[in-house]
C-alpha positions as CSV (number, residue, x, y, z in Angstrom):
1,M,-68.3,50.6,-69.1
2,P,-66.1,51.9,-66.2
3,R,-65.1,49.3,-63.6
4,P,-66.8,49.5,-60.3
5,L,-64.7,46.7,-58.8
6,I,-60.9,46.1,-59.2
7,L,-58.9,43.5,-57.3
8,G,-55.2,43.1,-57.3
9,N,-51.8,42.7,-55.5
10,G,-49.3,44.6,-57.7
11,T,-48.7,41.7,-60.0
12,M,-52.1,40.3,-60.8
13,L,-55.1,42.7,-61.4
14,A,-58.7,41.8,-62.3
15,T,-61.4,44.2,-63.1
16,F,-65.2,43.6,-62.9
17,D,-68.2,45.3,-64.5
18,R,-71.5,46.2,-62.9
19,H,-72.7,42.6,-63.4
20,M,-69.8,41.1,-61.3
21,Q,-68.3,39.7,-64.5
22,M,-64.5,39.8,-64.9
23,R,-63.6,42.0,-67.9
24,D,-59.8,42.4,-67.6
25,L,-57.1,40.1,-66.2
26,Y,-53.6,41.5,-66.1
27,F,-50.5,39.4,-65.3
28,P,-47.6,39.6,-64.5
29,Y,-47.7,43.4,-64.7
30,V,-50.5,45.7,-63.6
31,G,-51.9,47.1,-66.8
32,M,-49.8,44.9,-69.2
33,E,-50.7,41.6,-70.8
34,D,-54.5,41.8,-70.5
35,H,-55.5,38.2,-70.9
36,T,-59.0,39.1,-71.8
37,A,-59.6,40.6,-75.3
38,Y,-61.4,43.9,-75.5
39,G,-65.2,43.3,-75.1
40,D,-64.9,39.7,-73.9
41,V,-66.7,38.7,-70.7
42,H,-66.0,35.9,-68.2
43,R,-69.5,34.8,-67.2
44,V,-70.9,33.5,-64.0
45,G,-74.3,31.8,-63.8
46,I,-76.4,29.8,-61.4
47,W,-78.7,27.0,-62.6
48,V,-81.5,25.8,-60.3
49,E,-83.3,22.5,-60.9
50,G,-86.6,23.3,-62.5
51,K,-85.8,26.9,-63.1
52,G,-82.9,26.9,-65.5
53,I,-79.8,29.2,-65.6
54,R,-79.5,32.9,-64.9
55,W,-76.2,34.4,-65.9
56,F,-75.1,37.4,-63.7
57,D,-75.9,39.9,-66.5
58,D,-79.5,38.7,-66.7
59,P,-81.9,41.5,-65.7
60,S,-83.5,39.2,-63.0
61,W,-80.5,39.8,-60.8
62,K,-80.5,42.8,-58.5
63,M,-77.0,43.7,-57.4
64,T,-75.4,45.9,-54.8
65,I,-71.6,46.0,-55.3
66,R,-69.3,47.2,-52.5
67,Y,-65.9,46.5,-51.0
68,K,-65.6,45.3,-47.4
69,P,-64.6,48.4,-45.5
70,E,-60.9,49.2,-45.7
71,T,-60.0,46.2,-47.8
72,I,-59.6,45.0,-51.4
73,V,-62.2,42.3,-50.9
74,S,-65.6,42.6,-52.5
75,D,-68.9,42.5,-50.5
76,A,-71.6,42.2,-53.1
77,L,-75.2,41.2,-52.6
78,L,-77.0,39.6,-55.5
79,I,-80.7,38.7,-55.3
80,N,-82.7,36.8,-57.8
81,D,-86.4,36.6,-57.2
82,D,-86.9,34.2,-60.1
83,L,-84.5,31.6,-58.6
84,K,-85.4,32.5,-55.0
85,L,-81.7,32.9,-54.2
86,E,-79.6,35.4,-52.4
87,V,-75.8,35.4,-53.0
88,V,-73.1,37.2,-51.1
89,A,-69.9,37.5,-53.2
90,E,-66.5,37.9,-51.5
91,D,-63.9,38.2,-54.2
92,F,-60.2,39.0,-53.8
93,V,-56.7,38.6,-55.1
94,H,-54.4,37.4,-52.4
95,P,-51.8,40.1,-51.5
96,V,-48.9,37.6,-51.8
97,H,-50.1,34.6,-54.0
98,N,-51.2,35.3,-57.5
99,V,-54.6,33.8,-57.0
100,L,-58.0,35.3,-57.7
101,L,-60.6,33.7,-55.4
102,R,-64.4,34.1,-55.9
103,R,-66.4,33.0,-52.8
104,L,-70.2,32.8,-53.2
105,H,-72.4,32.3,-50.2
106,I,-75.7,31.1,-51.6
107,R,-78.9,31.1,-49.6
108,S,-82.4,29.9,-50.5
109,T,-84.9,32.8,-49.9
110,D,-88.1,30.7,-49.9
111,G,-87.1,28.2,-47.3
112,T,-86.8,25.2,-49.6
113,E,-83.9,23.1,-50.4
114,K,-82.6,23.5,-53.9
115,H,-80.2,21.6,-56.1
116,I,-78.0,24.2,-57.9
117,R,-75.1,24.3,-60.3
118,V,-72.8,27.2,-60.4
119,F,-71.0,27.8,-63.7
120,F,-67.8,29.8,-64.1
121,H,-66.8,30.7,-67.7
122,H,-63.3,31.8,-68.7
123,D,-62.8,33.3,-72.2
124,L,-59.0,33.9,-71.9
125,S,-57.0,35.6,-74.7
126,I,-53.5,34.8,-73.4
127,Y,-51.0,37.6,-74.3
128,G,-54.0,39.6,-75.5
129,D,-55.2,37.6,-78.5
130,K,-57.1,34.5,-79.5
131,Q,-54.6,32.1,-81.0
132,K,-52.2,29.3,-80.1
133,D,-53.9,28.8,-76.7
134,T,-54.5,25.4,-75.1
135,A,-57.1,24.6,-72.4
136,F,-57.3,21.1,-70.9
137,Y,-58.8,19.2,-68.0
138,E,-56.2,18.1,-65.5
139,P,-57.6,15.1,-63.6
140,Y,-55.1,14.7,-60.8
141,T,-56.0,18.0,-59.3
142,N,-59.5,18.3,-60.8
143,A,-58.8,21.6,-62.5
144,V,-58.9,23.2,-65.9
145,I,-55.7,24.8,-67.1
146,H,-55.2,27.4,-69.9
147,Y,-51.8,28.0,-71.2
148,R,-49.6,29.5,-73.9
149,Q,-45.9,29.8,-73.9
150,S,-45.0,31.0,-70.4
151,R,-48.4,32.0,-69.1
152,Y,-50.5,29.5,-67.2
153,F,-54.0,29.9,-65.6
154,L,-55.5,27.2,-63.5
155,V,-59.2,27.1,-62.6
156,G,-60.2,25.2,-59.5
157,G,-63.0,25.1,-57.1
158,L,-64.7,23.7,-54.0
159,T,-68.1,23.8,-52.2
160,N,-68.4,24.2,-48.4
161,K,-67.8,20.4,-48.2
162,S,-64.2,21.3,-48.6
163,T,-63.5,21.0,-44.9
164,E,-64.3,17.2,-44.8
165,C,-62.4,16.7,-48.0
166,L,-59.3,18.6,-46.9
167,S,-59.2,16.9,-43.5
168,S,-57.8,13.8,-45.1
169,T,-55.0,15.5,-47.1
170,K,-51.7,13.8,-46.7
171,G,-48.6,13.1,-48.8
172,G,-47.4,14.7,-52.0
173,R,-49.4,16.8,-54.6
174,Y,-51.0,14.0,-56.5
175,A,-51.4,11.7,-53.5
176,S,-52.5,14.3,-51.1
177,V,-55.3,16.5,-52.4
178,L,-58.5,14.5,-52.8
179,H,-56.8,11.5,-54.2
180,T,-59.7,9.7,-55.7
181,M,-61.9,11.0,-58.5
182,E,-65.0,10.2,-56.5
183,N,-63.8,12.4,-53.6
184,L,-62.6,15.1,-56.0
185,L,-66.0,15.4,-57.8
186,S,-68.0,15.4,-54.5
187,C,-66.6,18.7,-53.3
188,G,-64.8,20.3,-56.2
189,L,-65.4,20.8,-59.9
190,A,-68.3,18.5,-60.9
191,S,-68.0,18.9,-64.6
192,F,-66.3,21.0,-67.3
193,S,-66.5,21.9,-71.0
194,I,-63.6,23.0,-73.1
195,G,-64.1,24.3,-76.6
196,K,-63.8,27.1,-79.2
197,S,-64.9,30.7,-78.9
198,H,-64.8,33.6,-81.3
199,Y,-64.0,31.2,-84.1
200,Q,-66.1,29.8,-87.0
201,G,-69.3,31.0,-85.3
202,F,-68.7,29.5,-81.9
203,E,-69.9,31.7,-79.1
204,G,-68.2,29.8,-76.3
205,T,-68.7,27.0,-73.9
206,W,-71.0,29.1,-71.7
207,R,-73.7,28.1,-74.2
208,D,-73.1,24.5,-73.3
209,A,-74.1,25.3,-69.7
210,E,-77.5,26.6,-70.4
211,D,-79.2,23.2,-70.1
212,G,-77.3,22.6,-66.8
213,I,-75.1,19.9,-68.3
214,L,-71.5,20.2,-69.6
215,T,-70.2,17.9,-72.3
216,E,-66.8,17.4,-70.6
217,H,-64.7,17.7,-73.8
218,S,-61.3,17.6,-72.1
219,I,-58.9,19.6,-74.4
220,E,-58.8,22.1,-77.2
221,Q,-56.3,24.4,-78.9
222,G,-56.3,27.6,-80.8
223,S,-59.1,30.0,-80.0
224,V,-60.4,28.4,-76.8
225,D,-62.5,28.9,-73.7
226,S,-63.7,26.8,-70.8
227,T,-66.6,26.5,-68.4
228,V,-66.6,24.6,-65.1
229,A,-69.4,23.7,-62.8
230,I,-69.7,23.1,-59.1
231,H,-72.8,21.2,-58.0
232,C,-74.3,21.6,-54.6
233,K,-77.5,22.2,-52.8
234,T,-78.9,25.0,-50.6
235,S,-80.7,24.1,-47.4
236,P,-83.1,26.4,-45.5
237,G,-80.4,26.9,-42.8
238,E,-76.7,27.8,-43.3
239,P,-75.8,29.3,-46.7
240,T,-73.9,27.1,-49.1
241,E,-70.4,28.3,-50.0
242,V,-69.0,27.9,-53.5
243,C,-65.5,28.9,-54.2
244,M,-63.7,29.2,-57.5
245,W,-60.1,30.2,-57.9
246,L,-57.9,31.3,-60.8
247,C,-54.1,30.8,-60.3
248,A,-51.7,32.7,-62.5
249,G,-48.2,31.7,-63.1
250,K,-45.4,31.4,-65.7
251,S,-45.2,27.6,-65.6
252,L,-47.3,24.5,-65.0
253,E,-45.4,23.8,-61.9
254,E,-46.1,27.3,-60.5
255,V,-49.9,27.1,-61.0
256,L,-50.1,23.6,-59.5
257,T,-48.2,24.8,-56.5
258,L,-50.5,27.8,-56.1
259,N,-53.5,25.4,-56.4
260,E,-52.0,23.3,-53.6
261,T,-51.5,26.4,-51.5
262,V,-55.2,27.3,-51.8
263,L,-56.2,23.7,-50.8
264,K,-53.8,23.6,-47.8
265,E,-54.5,27.1,-46.6
266,T,-58.2,27.0,-47.4
267,P,-60.1,29.8,-49.1
268,E,-61.4,31.0,-45.7
269,R,-58.0,31.5,-44.2
270,L,-56.7,33.2,-47.4
271,H,-59.7,35.5,-47.2
272,R,-59.0,36.5,-43.6
273,N,-55.4,37.0,-44.4
274,C,-56.2,39.3,-47.4
275,A,-58.8,41.4,-45.5
276,N,-56.5,41.8,-42.4
277,Y,-53.5,42.8,-44.5
278,W,-55.2,45.6,-46.4
279,K,-56.9,46.9,-43.2
280,S,-53.5,47.1,-41.6
281,W,-52.0,48.7,-44.7
282,V,-54.6,51.4,-45.1
283,N,-54.5,52.2,-41.4
284,K,-50.7,52.4,-41.0
285,R,-51.0,55.9,-39.6
286,S,-53.2,56.9,-36.7
287,E,-55.1,60.0,-37.9
288,H,-57.9,62.2,-36.8
289,F,-60.0,63.3,-39.8
290,G,-61.4,66.5,-38.3
291,S,-64.6,67.6,-40.0
292,L,-63.9,65.2,-42.9
293,G,-65.0,62.0,-41.2
294,G,-67.7,59.6,-42.5
295,N,-68.0,59.1,-46.2
296,L,-65.1,61.5,-47.1
297,S,-62.6,59.6,-44.9
298,K,-63.9,56.3,-46.4
299,L,-63.2,57.7,-49.9
300,Y,-59.7,58.8,-48.8
301,K,-58.9,55.3,-47.7
302,R,-60.5,53.8,-50.7
303,S,-58.4,56.1,-52.9
304,L,-55.2,54.9,-51.2
305,L,-56.2,51.2,-51.8
306,T,-57.2,51.9,-55.4
307,I,-53.9,53.6,-56.2
308,R,-52.0,50.6,-54.6
309,M,-53.8,48.2,-56.9
310,L,-52.7,50.2,-59.9
311,A,-49.1,50.5,-58.7
312,D,-47.2,47.7,-60.2
313,N,-44.7,45.9,-58.0
314,H,-42.0,46.7,-60.5
315,G,-42.5,50.5,-59.9
316,G,-44.7,51.7,-62.7
317,I,-47.9,53.5,-61.6
318,V,-50.6,52.8,-64.3
319,A,-53.1,55.5,-65.1
320,A,-56.0,53.2,-65.5
321,A,-56.9,49.6,-66.3
322,D,-60.3,50.0,-67.9
323,S,-60.0,48.4,-71.4
324,D,-63.3,49.7,-72.6
325,I,-61.6,53.0,-73.6
326,M,-60.3,50.9,-76.6
327,A,-63.6,51.7,-78.3
328,F,-62.7,55.4,-78.4
329,N,-59.2,55.3,-79.9
330,R,-58.2,51.6,-80.1
331,D,-55.8,52.2,-77.3
332,T,-56.0,52.2,-73.5
333,Y,-54.8,54.1,-70.4
334,T,-52.8,51.1,-69.2
335,Y,-49.6,53.0,-69.4
336,V,-47.2,54.7,-67.0
337,W,-47.2,58.4,-67.6
338,P,-44.3,59.9,-65.6
339,R,-46.4,63.0,-65.0
340,D,-49.4,61.1,-63.6
341,G,-47.0,59.0,-61.6
342,A,-45.3,62.1,-60.1
343,F,-48.6,63.6,-59.0
344,V,-49.5,60.2,-57.5
345,A,-46.1,60.0,-55.7
346,L,-46.6,63.4,-54.2
347,A,-50.0,62.3,-52.8
348,L,-48.7,59.0,-51.5
349,D,-45.7,60.6,-49.8
350,Q,-48.1,63.1,-48.2
351,A,-50.1,60.1,-46.9
352,G,-47.0,58.2,-45.7
353,Y,-46.6,55.5,-48.3
354,M,-43.0,56.1,-49.3
355,E,-42.3,52.5,-50.0
356,V,-44.6,52.7,-53.1
357,T,-43.1,55.9,-54.3
358,R,-39.5,54.7,-54.0
359,R,-40.3,51.9,-56.5
360,F,-41.7,54.5,-58.8
361,F,-38.5,56.6,-58.6
362,D,-36.5,53.5,-59.4
363,F,-38.7,52.9,-62.4
364,C,-38.0,56.4,-63.6
365,C,-34.3,55.7,-63.4
366,R,-34.7,52.7,-65.6
367,I,-36.7,54.5,-68.3
368,Q,-34.7,57.8,-68.5
369,T,-32.9,58.4,-71.7
370,S,-29.2,59.0,-71.9
371,D,-29.9,62.6,-72.6
372,G,-31.9,62.9,-69.3
373,Y,-35.5,63.3,-70.5
374,L,-38.5,60.9,-70.2
375,M,-40.8,60.0,-73.1
376,P,-44.6,60.6,-72.7
377,K,-45.6,57.2,-71.5
378,Y,-44.3,53.7,-70.9
379,N,-45.5,50.1,-70.5
380,P,-45.1,48.7,-67.0
381,D,-42.1,46.6,-68.2
382,T,-40.3,49.9,-69.0
383,S,-40.7,49.7,-72.8
384,I,-41.9,52.9,-74.5
385,G,-45.7,53.2,-74.9
386,S,-47.7,54.2,-78.0
387,S,-47.6,57.8,-79.1
388,W,-49.0,60.2,-81.6
389,H,-46.3,62.8,-81.1
390,P,-44.2,63.1,-84.3
391,W,-40.5,63.2,-84.4
392,Y,-40.7,65.1,-87.7
393,R,-43.2,67.9,-88.5
394,D,-43.5,70.7,-91.0
395,G,-40.2,69.8,-92.5
396,K,-38.3,69.9,-89.2
397,A,-37.1,67.4,-86.6
398,Q,-38.6,67.8,-83.1
399,L,-38.4,66.0,-79.8
400,P,-41.7,64.3,-79.2
401,I,-42.0,64.9,-75.5
402,Q,-44.0,66.5,-72.8
403,E,-41.3,68.2,-70.7
404,D,-43.4,68.3,-67.6
405,E,-43.0,64.5,-67.4
406,T,-39.3,64.9,-66.6
407,A,-39.6,68.0,-64.5
408,L,-42.3,66.7,-62.2
409,V,-40.5,63.5,-61.3
410,L,-37.5,65.7,-60.3
411,Y,-39.9,67.9,-58.2
412,A,-41.5,64.9,-56.6
413,L,-38.1,63.4,-55.7
414,W,-37.2,66.5,-53.8
415,K,-40.5,66.6,-51.9
416,H,-39.9,62.9,-51.1
417,F,-36.5,63.8,-49.6
418,E,-38.0,66.6,-47.6
419,R,-40.3,64.1,-45.9
420,V,-37.9,61.1,-45.3
421,Q,-34.5,62.9,-45.1
422,D,-32.8,59.8,-46.5
423,F,-29.5,61.3,-47.8
424,E,-28.1,58.0,-49.1
425,F,-31.2,57.4,-51.2
426,L,-31.1,61.0,-52.5
427,Q,-27.4,60.6,-53.4
428,T,-28.2,57.4,-55.4
429,M,-31.1,59.1,-57.1
430,F,-28.9,62.1,-57.9
431,E,-26.4,59.9,-59.8
432,R,-29.0,57.7,-61.4
433,F,-31.7,60.3,-62.4
434,A,-31.6,63.9,-61.0
435,R,-28.3,65.0,-62.4
436,K,-29.2,64.1,-66.0
437,A,-32.8,65.3,-65.6
438,A,-31.8,68.7,-64.3
439,Q,-29.1,69.2,-66.9
440,F,-31.7,68.4,-69.7
441,L,-34.1,71.0,-68.3
442,T,-31.3,73.5,-68.2
443,D,-30.2,72.8,-71.8
444,F,-33.7,72.4,-73.3
445,R,-34.3,76.2,-73.4
446,E,-34.5,79.0,-75.8
447,E,-31.2,80.8,-75.8
448,S,-32.8,84.2,-76.3
449,T,-35.6,84.0,-73.7
450,G,-34.7,81.3,-71.3
451,L,-38.1,79.7,-71.8
452,P,-38.5,76.0,-72.4
453,M,-38.3,74.8,-75.9
454,A,-41.7,73.8,-77.4
455,S,-43.2,70.5,-76.2
456,Y,-46.7,69.0,-75.7
457,D,-49.2,70.1,-73.1
458,P,-50.5,68.0,-70.2
459,W,-53.6,67.1,-72.1
460,E,-51.5,65.8,-75.0
461,E,-53.3,67.8,-77.6
462,H,-51.2,70.8,-78.6
463,R,-47.5,71.8,-79.0
464,G,-46.0,75.1,-77.9
465,I,-44.7,76.8,-74.8
466,F,-47.3,76.5,-72.1
467,T,-47.6,78.3,-68.8
468,Y,-48.2,74.9,-67.2
469,T,-45.1,73.3,-68.7
470,T,-43.0,76.4,-67.9
471,A,-44.1,76.4,-64.3
472,C,-43.3,72.6,-64.0
473,V,-39.9,73.1,-65.4
474,I,-39.1,75.9,-63.0
475,A,-40.2,73.7,-60.2
476,G,-38.1,70.9,-61.5
477,L,-35.0,73.0,-61.9
478,S,-35.4,74.5,-58.4
479,A,-35.8,70.9,-57.0
480,G,-32.6,69.9,-58.9
481,A,-30.8,72.9,-57.4
482,Q,-31.9,72.0,-53.9
483,I,-31.0,68.3,-54.3
484,A,-27.5,69.3,-55.6
485,H,-27.1,71.8,-52.8
486,V,-27.9,69.5,-50.0
487,L,-25.6,66.9,-51.4
488,G,-22.8,69.4,-51.7
489,H,-22.7,69.7,-55.5
490,H,-22.7,73.5,-55.4
491,K,-21.7,74.2,-58.9
492,H,-24.6,72.1,-60.2
493,S,-26.9,73.8,-57.8
494,E,-25.9,77.2,-59.0
495,T,-26.4,76.2,-62.6
496,Y,-29.9,74.8,-62.1
497,Q,-31.1,77.6,-59.9
498,T,-29.8,80.3,-62.3
499,A,-31.8,78.6,-65.1
500,A,-34.9,78.4,-62.9
501,D,-34.7,82.1,-62.0
502,A,-34.2,83.2,-65.6
503,M,-37.1,81.0,-66.7
504,R,-39.4,82.5,-64.0
505,Q,-38.7,86.0,-65.2
506,A,-39.3,84.9,-68.8
507,M,-42.6,83.2,-67.8
508,L,-43.8,86.4,-66.2
509,F,-42.8,88.5,-69.2
510,H,-44.0,86.3,-72.1
511,L,-46.8,84.2,-70.6
512,Y,-48.7,86.7,-68.4
513,D,-51.0,88.9,-70.5
514,E,-51.4,92.3,-69.0
515,G,-54.3,93.1,-71.2
516,T,-56.5,90.3,-70.0
517,G,-55.0,90.0,-66.6
518,R,-54.3,86.3,-66.7
519,F,-51.7,83.7,-67.7
520,L,-51.9,82.5,-71.3
521,K,-52.5,78.9,-72.1
522,K,-49.5,78.9,-74.5
523,I,-47.5,80.8,-77.0
524,K,-45.8,79.7,-80.1
525,R,-42.5,81.2,-81.3
526,H,-40.7,81.1,-84.6
527,N,-37.3,82.5,-85.3
528,G,-37.1,84.2,-82.0
529,T,-40.5,85.9,-82.4
530,T,-43.8,85.1,-80.7
531,V,-46.2,84.3,-83.5
532,E,-49.2,83.0,-81.5
533,R,-50.7,83.9,-78.1
534,D,-53.4,81.5,-77.0
535,A,-55.5,83.0,-74.2
536,T,-57.9,80.0,-73.8
537,P,-58.7,79.7,-70.1
538,D,-57.1,76.4,-68.9
539,A,-57.1,74.9,-65.4
540,S,-53.6,73.7,-65.8
541,V,-52.3,77.2,-64.9
542,C,-53.1,76.3,-61.3
543,V,-49.6,74.8,-61.1
544,V,-48.1,78.3,-61.0
545,W,-49.2,78.7,-57.4
546,K,-49.3,75.0,-56.6
547,F,-45.6,74.7,-57.1
548,G,-44.8,78.0,-55.5
549,I,-43.7,79.9,-58.6
550,L,-45.9,82.7,-57.4
551,P,-47.8,83.0,-54.0
552,A,-51.5,82.0,-54.1
553,D,-52.5,85.5,-53.2
554,D,-50.3,87.2,-55.9
555,P,-52.6,89.6,-57.8
556,R,-51.7,87.9,-61.1
557,I,-52.7,84.5,-59.6
558,V,-55.9,85.9,-58.1
559,S,-57.0,87.5,-61.4
560,S,-56.1,84.4,-63.4
561,M,-57.9,82.0,-61.0
562,R,-61.1,84.1,-60.9
563,Q,-61.2,84.3,-64.7
564,M,-60.5,80.6,-64.9
565,R,-63.4,79.8,-62.6
566,D,-65.8,82.0,-64.5
567,A,-64.9,80.5,-67.8
568,L,-64.6,76.8,-66.8
569,T,-67.5,76.3,-64.3
570,V,-70.0,73.8,-65.6
571,H,-73.4,75.5,-65.3
572,T,-75.6,72.4,-65.1
573,G,-77.1,70.5,-62.2
574,I,-73.8,68.5,-62.0
575,G,-71.4,71.4,-61.7
576,G,-67.6,71.1,-61.4
577,I,-64.7,72.6,-63.4
578,A,-63.8,71.7,-66.9
579,R,-60.2,71.4,-68.2
580,Y,-60.3,74.3,-70.6
581,A,-62.8,76.3,-72.6
582,N,-64.2,74.4,-75.6
583,D,-63.0,71.0,-74.5
584,S,-64.5,68.4,-76.8
585,Y,-62.8,65.3,-75.4
586,H,-65.7,62.9,-74.6
587,A,-68.1,65.8,-75.0
588,V,-71.8,65.1,-74.4
589,T,-72.8,68.4,-76.0
590,P,-71.1,71.0,-78.2
591,P,-69.0,73.1,-75.8
592,S,-70.4,76.4,-74.8
593,H,-70.2,79.1,-72.1
594,E,-72.7,77.1,-70.1
595,V,-70.8,73.8,-70.6
596,P,-67.2,74.6,-71.5
597,G,-66.5,70.8,-71.3
598,N,-67.2,67.9,-69.0
599,P,-66.2,68.4,-65.3
600,W,-63.0,66.7,-64.3
601,V,-62.1,65.5,-60.8
602,I,-58.6,66.8,-61.0
603,T,-59.4,70.3,-62.2
604,T,-62.3,70.7,-59.7
605,L,-60.1,69.8,-56.8
606,W,-57.3,72.0,-58.0
607,N,-59.7,74.9,-57.8
608,A,-60.6,73.7,-54.2
609,Q,-57.0,73.6,-53.2
610,W,-56.7,77.3,-54.1
611,D,-59.5,78.0,-51.6
612,I,-57.7,75.9,-49.0
613,V,-54.4,77.8,-49.4
614,R,-56.1,81.2,-49.1
615,A,-58.5,80.4,-46.3
616,Q,-58.1,82.7,-43.3
617,S,-60.9,81.3,-41.2
618,P,-62.6,77.9,-40.7
619,S,-65.7,79.2,-42.5
620,E,-63.7,79.8,-45.6
621,L,-63.1,76.1,-45.8
622,D,-66.8,75.5,-46.6
623,A,-66.3,75.8,-50.4
624,P,-63.4,73.2,-50.6
625,R,-65.4,70.9,-48.3
626,R,-68.3,71.1,-50.7
627,A,-65.9,70.3,-53.6
628,L,-64.7,67.1,-51.7
629,E,-68.3,66.2,-51.0
630,W,-69.1,66.7,-54.7
631,V,-66.4,64.2,-55.7
632,Q,-67.7,61.8,-53.1
633,K,-71.3,62.2,-54.3
634,Y,-70.4,61.1,-57.9
635,A,-68.1,58.3,-56.9
636,T,-69.4,54.8,-57.4
637,E,-70.8,52.9,-54.4
638,T,-67.5,51.1,-54.4
639,G,-65.6,54.4,-54.2
640,I,-64.2,54.5,-57.7
641,L,-63.4,57.9,-59.3
642,P,-63.3,58.5,-63.1
643,E,-61.4,60.9,-65.2
644,Q,-64.5,63.0,-65.9
645,F,-68.3,63.1,-65.5
646,N,-71.1,63.6,-67.9
647,A,-72.0,67.3,-67.5
648,F,-75.7,66.5,-67.3
649,T,-76.0,63.1,-65.6
650,G,-72.9,62.7,-63.6
651,E,-72.2,59.4,-65.4
652,H,-68.6,58.3,-65.4
653,L,-66.9,59.0,-68.7
654,S,-63.6,57.9,-70.3
655,V,-61.9,55.6,-67.7
656,A,-62.6,54.6,-64.1
657,P,-60.8,54.4,-61.8
658,L,-58.2,57.0,-62.9
659,T,-55.2,56.9,-60.6
660,W,-54.6,60.7,-60.9
661,S,-58.1,61.5,-59.8
662,H,-57.8,59.4,-56.7
663,A,-54.4,61.0,-56.0
664,T,-55.8,64.5,-56.3
665,F,-58.6,63.6,-53.8
666,I,-56.0,62.3,-51.3
667,E,-53.9,65.5,-51.8
668,T,-56.9,67.8,-51.3
669,F,-58.2,65.8,-48.4
670,L,-54.9,66.1,-46.5
671,Q,-54.3,69.7,-47.4
672,F,-57.8,70.5,-46.0
673,L,-57.1,68.8,-42.7
674,E,-53.8,70.6,-42.3
675,R,-55.3,74.0,-43.0
676,E,-58.2,73.3,-40.7
677,K,-55.8,72.4,-38.0
678,E,-53.9,75.6,-38.5
679,L,-57.0,77.8,-38.6
680,R,-58.5,76.3,-35.5
681,N,-55.1,76.0,-33.7
682,D,-56.1,72.5,-32.6
683,P,-53.4,69.8,-33.0
684,L,-55.9,67.0,-32.5
685,L,-57.7,67.7,-35.7
686,S,-55.1,65.8,-37.7
687,N,-51.9,63.9,-37.2
688,A,-49.1,66.2,-36.3
689,S,-47.0,64.6,-39.0
690,L,-49.4,65.5,-41.8
691,P,-47.4,67.6,-44.2
692,P,-48.2,71.2,-45.2
693,V,-49.8,72.3,-48.4
694,I,-47.6,71.6,-51.4
695,Q,-46.0,74.8,-52.7
């Protein structure tokens, strides 16, 4: 179930399903240490006297889930005709403090006063599994705390009576905050239940809440969960506010301090701070969006915010944080692929968010091997991620890499310098990363042809010498040569550029097929001889013109792109462009000419970028505008983009949000604006600082 709502701050990340139930909780890295086991749900329910309880996944709830515009704060509307209640949910993770706050504004819809109880259930699996955890009720702060080793999670709460309670706050922690139990219970947690879950048949303490009364068992260890209740009433006038918060820390002292911060600052003030911060962040540049205003510009800003939530403060940019993909291969997308990160860095630099990309480049320095290459994927703490690429195959040793991962970081680094002109940063990066990376790309070549040695493709499915990978390596080597040249390392520059030029000629000779008039997907070579030529149409060949290896109007590019479009267009009511012919990944029907595979956001927008580059009049931008509108049409109401769509329904498949999809939308959006400005010769159509099309 793709996540329509994700909230985070670069250290703490929470994802929510379409029922406003938390499904993933990451801390202290984005995408690493999911403290909710796959499939588990953190439930929220409202009990009304005389009516009983309705959990948020009950069909009686009608939900509209949105973000507040230009923020990472939810603005969800929940209506329950059975309970005669309307709830507005404002949920957020504070940008500085590692606190998730859930604010519910509850209103009676039939004009009568109601006594209600709001239940928050937490089924934590600290460090990702159900063992050795402890949960206990802490009476001095009226909170429930879950912990294991150096991970602590505190659950607290208040009703809108919190103002009168907090007005008397004085003194130290235990003396200051609601210092009598009577006062604590009157405006905070009214009851609690701590017990077992997923063990010996116990479903969890949420079952204890269904009669409206919690047993108040105060501590449990092992496979545990907890449920807390806040009691209040709704009056016909002003809505009642119920706020629950979850503090995350590495010690008891840390979460108690965070709890104190929430009480002193108040949830309302923290909410305003969070909303104002993200509005300022996403509007850091004054831009005119030309003909792409309205919903398209909203999706552009939402894409920036979404990427920022998936960019860990330690530098790693996570591909996705949707754990439901575990059902497909018992693994997730919660890794840092240097390739994906490089494409994201290119888009962020284009949009002006260099502070995020610099942390990514630093991350790449820390993960680079001593030989200069990068492995396929990493965890956000820089440890190597899982892989199926073998080190030994068919009786021979092989390097289990995707060479584009190394090359694209080098290319993105040069593009970063072109924008910021920071020589000192570039010099540091040359010594820490670029020199070794460029030398590896130079050395990892066939001696007889100058082509890259075999590695794995961008889709991580096949091994060989790919047009895509070759183009990426040429771009990386050329970037290395330019970096070395501008820093005065002329011998290195000559070495890298000579290798790039030789590889370009080898690509045109070995990977362009004169008979079909298009670039091959890949070749395989054995003992100096080409033994396989794979002509499968593949959208990844777009990088040949994207990275300027050949001009976009070169006849070989034009022929390849037109054939690629014909072969990969999805001929259903959904449309879009598939990755390659006969793509079976998450296929909803056997691949065919009509449906070569599911449409992907990335490949559809790459196709649109070609139209943008070649447009000679404003009218020729109509097709790429429709492609941008197509992406916006199938985004969720919260502006979330997946990896791919169901070819018949438009349903999100695989993971959502996918960082790379959002980055490609940003890149295409900005390229469109720049080209529109050029064609109309109107500098007001976009900010003059917007960069040109990437080539």
